[in-house]
C-alpha positions in Angstrom: -0.4 0.1 -0.1 1.0 3.5 -0.6 0.8 6.3 1.4 1.0 9.5 -0.9 1.6 11.9 1.5 1.5 12.4 5.6 1.3 14.9 7.6 -0.3 18.4 7.3 3.2 19.7 5.5 3.5 19.9 1.8 4.4 16.6 0.2 7.8 16.5 -1.1 7.8 12.9 -1.9 5.7 10.0 -1.8 5.7 7.4 1.3 5.3 3.9 0.8 3.8 1.8 3.4 6.1 -1.7 3.6 5.1 -5.2 5.4 7.9 -7.2 5.0 9.8 -10.0 7.2 13.1 -8.7 6.4 14.6 -5.7 8.5 16.3 -3.3 6.0 16.0 -0.1 7.5 17.5 3.0 6.2 18.3 6.4 7.3 18.8 9.6 5.1 20.7 12.7 6.7 21.2 15.5 3.7 23.1 13.1 1.1 23.7 10.3 3.1 22.6 7.0 4.0 22.7 4.9 7.4 21.5 1.4 8.5 19.0 2.6 11.2 19.4 0.8 14.7 18.5 -2.5 14.0 16.1 -4.9 16.4 14.6 -8.2 15.9 10.7 -9.3 15.5 8.9 -11.7 13.0 7.9 -9.0 10.7 8.8 -4.8 10.1 6.6 -1.9 8.9 8.5 0.8 7.8 7.1 4.3 6.4 9.6 4.5 3.5 10.3 7.6 1.5 10.1 6.3 -2.6 13.7 7.2 -2.7 14.5 4.4 -0.4 14.7 6.9 2.9 12.7 4.9 6.3 11.4 7.5 8.7 9.9 4.9 10.8 10.0 1.5 11.6 7.9 -1.0 13.8 8.4 -4.4 14.7 6.0 -7.3 15.5 6.1 -10.3 17.5 2.7 -12.2 16.8 2.5 -14.8 19.6 -0.6 -17.3 20.2 -2.4 -14.6 22.3 -1.1 -11.2 21.5 1.1 -9.1 19.0 3.9 -7.3 20.7 5.6 -4.0 19.3 8.9 -2.5 19.3 9.5 0.9 17.0 12.3 3.1 16.0 11.9 6.7 14.4 14.9 8.4 12.6 16.6 10.7 14.3 15.7 13.4 12.0 12.0 12.3 11.8 11.0 12.3 15.6 7.7 14.2 16.4 6.5 14.2 12.8 3.6 12.0 13.5 5.1 9.2 11.6 5.2 6.4 14.8 1.6 7.5 15.3 0.8 6.3 11.8 2.4 2.8 11.9 1.3 1.9 15.7 -2.4 3.0 14.3 -1.4 0.3 11.5 -0.5 -2.4 14.2 -3.8 -1.5 16.5 -5.4 -2.3 13.1 -3.8 -5.6 12.3 -4.3 -6.8 16.1 -7.9 -6.1 15.7 -8.5 -8.1 12.3 -6.3 -10.6 14.3 -8.3 -10.6 17.5 -5.2 -10.3 19.7 -3.8 -8.2 22.3 -1.3 -5.4 20.9 1.6 -4.6 23.8 4.3 -2.2 23.5 7.2 -2.2 26.5 7.6 1.5 26.3 11.5 2.6 26.4 10.7 6.3 27.2 7.5 8.5 28.8 6.7 9.6 25.3 5.9 6.5 23.4 3.7 5.6 27.0 2.1 9.4 26.5 1.5 8.4 22.7 -0.4 5.1 23.4 -2.5 6.3 26.5 -3.6 9.8 24.9 -4.8 7.7 21.7 -6.4 4.4 22.8 -8.1 3.0 25.6 -5.7 0.7 27.2 -4.2 -1.5 30.0 -1.2 0.0 31.6 1.3 -1.6 33.9 3.2 0.3 36.2 7.3 -0.2 37.5 6.0 -0.7 40.8 3.2 -3.4 39.6 0.1 -1.1 40.1 -2.4 -1.7 36.7 -4.8 0.9 35.4 -7.2 0.3 33.2 -8.6 3.2 31.1 -11.9 3.1 29.6 -10.8 5.9 27.5 -7.8 7.6 26.3 -6.6 9.8 28.7 -6.3 14.0 28.5 -2.8 15.3 28.1 -2.1 16.3 31.7 -3.5 13.0 33.3 -1.3 11.4 30.7 1.8 13.3 31.9 1.4 12.6 35.0 0.9 8.2 34.6 3.5 8.4 32.4 6.4 10.5 34.1 6.6 13.4 31.4 6.9 17.1 32.4 4.5 19.0 30.3 7.9 20.5 28.6 8.5 16.9 27.4 11.2 16.6 29.7 11.4 13.2 31.0 10.9 12.5 34.8 11.3 8.7 35.1 10.5 5.4 33.1 6.9 5.0 35.0 5.3 2.6 32.7 6.5 -0.9 32.1 4.2 -2.2 29.2 0.5 -1.1 27.7 -2.7 -3.6 26.7 -4.5 -2.3 23.7 -7.2 -4.5 23.5 -8.8 -5.2 20.4 -11.9 -3.7 20.7 -13.9 -1.9 17.6 -13.6 1.6 19.6 -9.6 1.4 19.4 -10.3 0.2 16.2 -12.1 3.3 15.4 -9.3 5.4 16.9 -6.5 3.8 15.3 -8.6 5.2 11.9 -9.6 8.3 13.2 -5.1 8.5 13.3 -5.3 7.9 9.7 -7.2 10.6 9.1 -5.3 13.1 11.0 -2.2 12.0 10.6 -2.4 10.7 6.8 -3.1 14.4 4.8 -3.8 13.9 0.8 -3.8 10.4 1.0 -4.1 8.2 -2.3 -4.4 5.1 -1.1 -4.2 2.1 -3.5 -4.2 -1.4 -3.1 
């Protein structure tokens, strides 16, 4: 599937959404290319420009009961919404497979993004679990995950986030596409 343009900015290069068993992510900085940090997974979804530069990648590990995600975004592409698109892909795939989606966020920003977008269960570092029937508001999510309002990280409070495969979360994932992917021209 091809995403012809993402975000609200003018689109210089069309983007591709690639689903593959091979990790071959390449980050482009100015005129140079380098391999992005590698992580192991069963399959990968890359958000890539048509000239072969990866903006963000998620890894999906499939088990009998759930789907686990790991992600990496090129340093030059953080905070542009690309990882949100890939998380939405993971939520859609998990719902279609009828599996819970697990994330083990390595930073509070990732946990914040998930808890403000999806109904989920959050496992905290002290052993406490918080069931969120609805996505949290910004301030409440910051407090839960250990993130100051200026984006400064306080602590790694969140051990895992589980997103159930509900119709509501499926709809939220579709809404992410509606918000994040502008002037989209998706084709099979």
